[in-house]
C-alpha positions as a Markdown table, in Angstrom:
| # | Residue | x | y | z |
|---|---|---|---|---|
| 1 | Met | -10.0 | 39.2 | 58.1 |
| 2 | Cys | -13.7 | 38.7 | 58.4 |
| 3 | Gly | -15.4 | 35.6 | 56.8 |
| 4 | Arg | -18.5 | 35.2 | 59.0 |
| 5 | Phe | -20.4 | 37.6 | 61.3 |
| 6 | Thr | -23.5 | 37.9 | 63.3 |
| 7 | Gln | -26.5 | 40.2 | 63.5 |
| 8 | Phe | -28.6 | 39.4 | 66.6 |
| 9 | Phe | -29.5 | 42.9 | 67.8 |
| 10 | Ser | -33.0 | 44.5 | 67.9 |
| 11 | Trp | -34.2 | 47.5 | 65.9 |
| 12 | Thr | -34.2 | 49.3 | 69.3 |
| 13 | Asp | -30.5 | 48.5 | 69.8 |
| 14 | Leu | -29.7 | 49.7 | 66.2 |
| 15 | Ala | -31.7 | 52.9 | 66.7 |
| 16 | Ala | -29.9 | 53.6 | 70.0 |
| 17 | Thr | -26.5 | 53.0 | 68.4 |
| 18 | Leu | -27.2 | 55.2 | 65.4 |
| 19 | Gly | -28.7 | 58.0 | 67.5 |
| 20 | Gly | -31.3 | 59.1 | 64.9 |
| 21 | Phe | -28.7 | 59.2 | 62.1 |
| 22 | Val | -30.9 | 57.0 | 60.0 |
| 23 | Asp | -34.6 | 56.4 | 60.1 |
| 24 | Ile | -35.5 | 53.0 | 61.7 |
| 25 | Pro | -38.9 | 51.7 | 60.6 |
| 26 | Asp | -41.3 | 50.9 | 63.4 |
| 27 | Phe | -40.9 | 47.2 | 62.9 |
| 28 | Asp | -42.4 | 46.3 | 66.3 |
| 29 | Thr | -45.6 | 48.0 | 65.3 |
| 30 | Asp | -45.6 | 46.3 | 62.0 |
| 31 | Arg | -44.9 | 42.9 | 63.7 |
| 32 | Arg | -41.8 | 42.4 | 61.6 |
| 33 | Pro | -38.9 | 41.9 | 64.1 |
| 34 | Leu | -35.4 | 41.8 | 62.9 |
| 35 | Gln | -34.5 | 38.2 | 62.1 |
| 36 | Pro | -31.4 | 37.2 | 64.2 |
| 37 | Arg | -28.5 | 35.8 | 62.3 |
| 38 | Tyr | -25.7 | 33.8 | 64.0 |
| 39 | Asn | -23.7 | 32.7 | 61.0 |
| 40 | Leu | -23.9 | 35.2 | 58.2 |
| 41 | Ala | -21.8 | 34.0 | 55.3 |
| 42 | Pro | -20.7 | 35.3 | 51.9 |
| 43 | Thr | -23.4 | 35.6 | 49.2 |
| 44 | Gln | -26.0 | 35.9 | 52.0 |
| 45 | Glu | -28.0 | 39.1 | 52.8 |
| 46 | Ala | -27.3 | 41.3 | 55.8 |
| 47 | Val | -28.8 | 44.5 | 57.1 |
| 48 | Ala | -26.6 | 47.4 | 56.0 |
| 49 | Ile | -26.6 | 51.2 | 55.7 |
| 50 | Arg | -25.5 | 53.0 | 52.5 |
| 51 | Ser | -25.8 | 56.5 | 51.1 |
| 52 | Asp | -28.5 | 56.7 | 48.5 |
| 53 | Ala | -29.0 | 60.1 | 46.7 |
| 54 | Gly | -27.2 | 61.8 | 49.6 |
| 55 | Ala | -29.3 | 60.2 | 52.4 |
| 56 | Pro | -28.5 | 57.2 | 54.5 |
| 57 | Arg | -30.6 | 54.2 | 53.6 |
| 58 | Leu | -31.1 | 51.1 | 55.7 |
| 59 | Gly | -31.8 | 47.8 | 53.9 |
| 60 | Pro | -30.6 | 44.3 | 52.8 |
| 61 | Met | -27.4 | 44.0 | 50.9 |
| 62 | Lys | -25.6 | 40.8 | 49.7 |
| 63 | Trp | -22.1 | 40.0 | 50.9 |
| 64 | Gly | -19.5 | 39.8 | 48.2 |
| 65 | Phe | -18.3 | 41.4 | 44.9 |
| 66 | Pro | -18.0 | 39.1 | 41.9 |
| 67 | Asn | -14.4 | 37.8 | 41.5 |
| 68 | Pro | -13.2 | 38.8 | 38.0 |
| 69 | His | -10.4 | 36.3 | 38.1 |
| 70 | Gln | -12.0 | 33.1 | 39.3 |
| 71 | Pro | -15.3 | 31.6 | 40.4 |
| 72 | Gly | -16.6 | 32.9 | 43.7 |
| 73 | Glu | -16.8 | 36.3 | 45.6 |
| 74 | Val | -14.4 | 38.8 | 47.0 |
| 75 | Ile | -15.7 | 39.5 | 50.5 |
| 76 | Asn | -12.9 | 41.7 | 52.0 |
| 77 | Ala | -10.9 | 44.6 | 50.8 |
| 78 | Arg | -7.7 | 45.9 | 52.4 |
| 79 | Ser | -8.3 | 49.4 | 53.7 |
| 80 | Glu | -4.7 | 50.3 | 52.9 |
| 81 | Thr | -5.1 | 49.7 | 49.2 |
| 82 | Ala | -8.8 | 49.9 | 48.4 |
| 83 | Ala | -8.6 | 53.4 | 47.1 |
| 84 | Glu | -6.0 | 52.3 | 44.5 |
| 85 | Leu | -7.3 | 49.0 | 43.2 |
| 86 | Pro | -9.7 | 49.1 | 40.2 |
| 87 | Met | -12.2 | 46.8 | 41.8 |
| 88 | Phe | -12.7 | 49.0 | 44.8 |
| 89 | Arg | -11.4 | 52.5 | 43.8 |
| 90 | Asp | -14.8 | 54.0 | 42.8 |
| 91 | Ala | -16.6 | 52.5 | 45.8 |
| 92 | Ala | -13.9 | 53.7 | 48.2 |
| 93 | Ala | -14.4 | 57.3 | 46.8 |
| 94 | Arg | -18.2 | 57.4 | 46.5 |
| 95 | Arg | -20.0 | 54.3 | 47.8 |
| 96 | Arg | -19.1 | 53.4 | 51.3 |
| 97 | Cys | -21.4 | 51.5 | 53.7 |
| 98 | Leu | -21.8 | 50.4 | 57.3 |
| 99 | Ile | -22.7 | 46.9 | 58.4 |
| 100 | Pro | -24.0 | 46.7 | 61.9 |
| 101 | Ala | -22.7 | 43.6 | 63.6 |
| 102 | Ser | -23.1 | 41.8 | 67.0 |
| 103 | Gly | -19.8 | 40.0 | 66.5 |
| 104 | Phe | -17.8 | 37.9 | 64.0 |
| 105 | Tyr | -15.9 | 34.7 | 63.8 |
| 106 | Glu | -12.2 | 34.2 | 63.1 |
| 107 | Trp | -10.2 | 31.0 | 62.8 |
| 108 | Asp | -6.9 | 30.3 | 64.5 |
| 109 | Arg | -5.1 | 28.3 | 61.8 |
| 110 | His | -2.2 | 27.5 | 64.1 |
| 111 | Ala | -4.2 | 25.7 | 66.7 |
| 112 | Pro | -3.2 | 22.1 | 67.5 |
| 113 | Gly | -5.5 | 19.7 | 65.7 |
| 114 | Gly | -6.7 | 22.1 | 63.1 |
| 115 | Lys | -8.5 | 25.4 | 62.7 |
| 116 | Gln | -10.1 | 26.6 | 66.0 |
| 117 | Pro | -13.0 | 29.1 | 65.5 |
| 118 | Trp | -13.4 | 32.0 | 67.9 |
| 119 | Phe | -16.2 | 34.4 | 68.4 |
| 120 | Leu | -15.3 | 38.1 | 68.9 |
| 121 | Arg | -17.6 | 40.8 | 69.9 |
| 122 | Ala | -17.7 | 44.3 | 71.5 |
| 123 | Glu | -18.8 | 45.0 | 75.0 |
| 124 | Ser | -21.7 | 47.0 | 73.5 |
| 125 | Glu | -24.7 | 45.4 | 71.8 |
| 126 | Leu | -23.4 | 46.1 | 68.3 |
| 127 | Phe | -20.7 | 47.9 | 66.3 |
| 128 | Leu | -20.3 | 49.1 | 62.8 |
| 129 | Leu | -18.2 | 47.4 | 60.2 |
| 130 | Ala | -16.7 | 49.6 | 57.5 |
| 131 | Gly | -17.6 | 48.5 | 54.0 |
| 132 | Leu | -17.8 | 49.4 | 50.4 |
| 133 | Trp | -20.8 | 48.7 | 48.1 |
| 134 | Arg | -21.7 | 48.5 | 44.4 |
| 135 | Asp | -24.8 | 47.6 | 42.4 |
| 136 | Gly | -25.3 | 44.0 | 41.5 |
| 137 | Pro | -27.8 | 42.3 | 39.2 |
| 138 | Gly | -30.1 | 41.4 | 42.1 |
| 139 | Gly | -29.5 | 44.4 | 44.3 |
| 140 | Pro | -26.6 | 46.1 | 46.2 |
| 141 | Leu | -23.5 | 44.1 | 47.1 |
| 142 | Phe | -20.9 | 44.9 | 49.8 |
| 143 | Val | -17.4 | 44.0 | 51.0 |
| 144 | Val | -15.9 | 44.4 | 54.5 |
| 145 | Leu | -12.8 | 46.5 | 54.9 |
| 146 | Thr | -9.9 | 45.0 | 56.9 |
| 147 | Cys | -6.7 | 46.4 | 58.5 |
| 148 | Asp | -3.8 | 45.2 | 60.5 |
| 149 | Thr | -4.6 | 43.7 | 63.9 |
| 150 | Pro | -3.7 | 46.2 | 66.6 |
| 151 | Pro | -0.5 | 45.6 | 68.6 |
| 152 | Gly | -1.0 | 43.5 | 71.7 |
| 153 | Phe | -4.5 | 42.2 | 70.7 |
| 154 | Glu | -5.3 | 38.9 | 72.3 |
| 155 | Pro | -6.2 | 36.2 | 71.4 |
| 156 | Thr | -3.5 | 36.1 | 68.7 |
| 157 | Ile | -5.7 | 34.6 | 66.1 |
| 158 | His | -5.1 | 36.5 | 62.9 |
| 159 | His | -2.9 | 39.3 | 61.6 |
| 160 | Arg | -6.0 | 41.1 | 60.0 |
| 161 | Met | -9.1 | 42.5 | 61.7 |
| 162 | Pro | -12.2 | 44.3 | 60.4 |
| 163 | Leu | -12.1 | 48.1 | 60.2 |
| 164 | Val | -14.8 | 49.6 | 62.4 |
| 165 | Val | -16.4 | 53.0 | 62.4 |
| 166 | Arg | -17.6 | 54.7 | 65.6 |
| 167 | Pro | -21.2 | 55.9 | 65.5 |
| 168 | Glu | -20.2 | 59.5 | 65.7 |
| 169 | His | -18.3 | 59.2 | 62.5 |
| 170 | Ala | -21.0 | 57.3 | 60.6 |
| 171 | Ala | -22.3 | 60.3 | 58.7 |
| 172 | Ala | -18.9 | 61.4 | 57.5 |
| 173 | Trp | -18.1 | 57.8 | 56.5 |
| 174 | Leu | -21.1 | 57.6 | 54.2 |
| 175 | Asp | -20.6 | 61.2 | 52.9 |
| 176 | Pro | -19.4 | 61.0 | 49.3 |
| 177 | Gly | -18.0 | 64.5 | 49.8 |
| 178 | Val | -15.3 | 63.0 | 52.1 |
| 179 | Asp | -12.5 | 61.5 | 50.0 |
| 180 | Ala | -11.4 | 58.0 | 50.4 |
| 181 | Ala | -8.3 | 58.8 | 52.5 |
| 182 | Gly | -10.3 | 61.0 | 54.8 |
| 183 | Ala | -12.9 | 58.3 | 55.3 |
| 184 | Ile | -10.4 | 55.5 | 55.9 |
| 185 | Gly | -8.8 | 57.8 | 58.5 |
| 186 | Leu | -12.1 | 57.8 | 60.4 |
| 187 | Gly | -12.0 | 54.0 | 61.0 |
| 188 | Ala | -10.0 | 52.0 | 63.5 |
| 189 | Pro | -9.1 | 48.3 | 63.8 |
| 190 | Phe | -11.5 | 46.1 | 65.8 |
| 191 | Gly | -10.0 | 45.8 | 69.2 |
| 192 | Ala | -8.1 | 49.1 | 69.1 |
| 193 | Pro | -8.0 | 50.8 | 72.6 |
| 194 | Glu | -9.8 | 53.9 | 71.2 |
| 195 | Thr | -12.8 | 51.9 | 70.0 |
| 196 | Phe | -14.5 | 49.7 | 72.6 |
| 197 | Gly | -13.8 | 46.8 | 74.9 |
| 198 | Val | -13.7 | 43.4 | 73.3 |
| 199 | Arg | -14.7 | 39.9 | 74.4 |
| 200 | Ala | -13.6 | 36.7 | 72.7 |
| 201 | Trp | -14.1 | 33.0 | 73.2 |
| 202 | Ala | -13.6 | 29.7 | 71.4 |
| 203 | Val | -16.6 | 28.1 | 69.8 |
| 204 | Ser | -17.5 | 24.8 | 68.2 |
| 205 | Thr | -16.5 | 23.9 | 64.6 |
| 206 | Arg | -20.2 | 23.7 | 63.8 |
| 207 | Val | -19.9 | 27.3 | 62.7 |
| 208 | Asn | -17.7 | 26.1 | 59.8 |
| 209 | Ser | -20.8 | 25.1 | 57.9 |
| 210 | Ala | -22.8 | 28.1 | 56.6 |
| 211 | Gly | -25.9 | 26.0 | 56.8 |
| 212 | Asn | -25.7 | 26.0 | 60.6 |
| 213 | Glu | -27.6 | 28.7 | 62.5 |
| 214 | Gly | -28.8 | 29.6 | 65.9 |
| 215 | Ala | -27.6 | 31.0 | 69.2 |
| 216 | Gly | -26.1 | 27.6 | 70.1 |
| 217 | Leu | -23.2 | 28.5 | 67.8 |
| 218 | Leu | -22.0 | 31.0 | 70.4 |
| 219 | Glu | -21.6 | 28.4 | 73.2 |
| 220 | Arg | -18.1 | 28.5 | 74.6 |
| 221 | Val | -15.7 | 25.5 | 74.2 |
| 222 | Glu | -12.3 | 24.9 | 75.7 |
| 223 | Pro | -9.8 | 26.4 | 73.3 |
| 224 | Ala | -6.8 | 24.5 | 72.0 |
| 225 | Ala | -3.6 | 25.2 | 74.1 |
| 226 | Gly | -1.0 | 27.8 | 73.0 |
| 227 | Leu | -3.2 | 30.6 | 71.6 |
| 228 | Phe | -2.0 | 33.3 | 73.9 |
| 229 | Gly | 1.7 | 32.8 | 73.4 |
């Protein structure tokens, strides 16, 4: 599952990861650096990449589809069933997106004393979350796709992880000519051996509040006992 994530990379990092796949504006020249985010939450805007008129487009997108059954937003979609469910079916077939991330938070709900937040990130500067998008009243909206946690992944925090797409598969992921099943097959669980190395550490419960921001949220704390059993 993915309920908070971070974007604290530079435009240079993003350009290096994407390898020229999408045009990155010269924000350094324009004196408009990418604003680092250390606690991106649902309903907030993130930098994302979507296919627009057959070409990849980089820009802000808001996290969450309207929930048709109750107040609030749907922020994740199961990769195993997204192509079948009415809410996600069309997006899975034609409107896929990529959300660059520096890392994400997950909560261990079995930790002694309550939920223990952890920060998980790749050994590289950033990675690409697999997502779906749709138009909203104020601009495009996205959800993050999830899948089963790979066997043997530690820490044993949650049974679901985000689906990630390697940069070499980015063009095919966004291509509406690739059907939903073929696109999903390009992804892999975060932490799968074929993707990248992973680092994880416990962080303060300050991240629980979406109003808290800043690099201090990533400071390590001593985790509750028993997480690696």
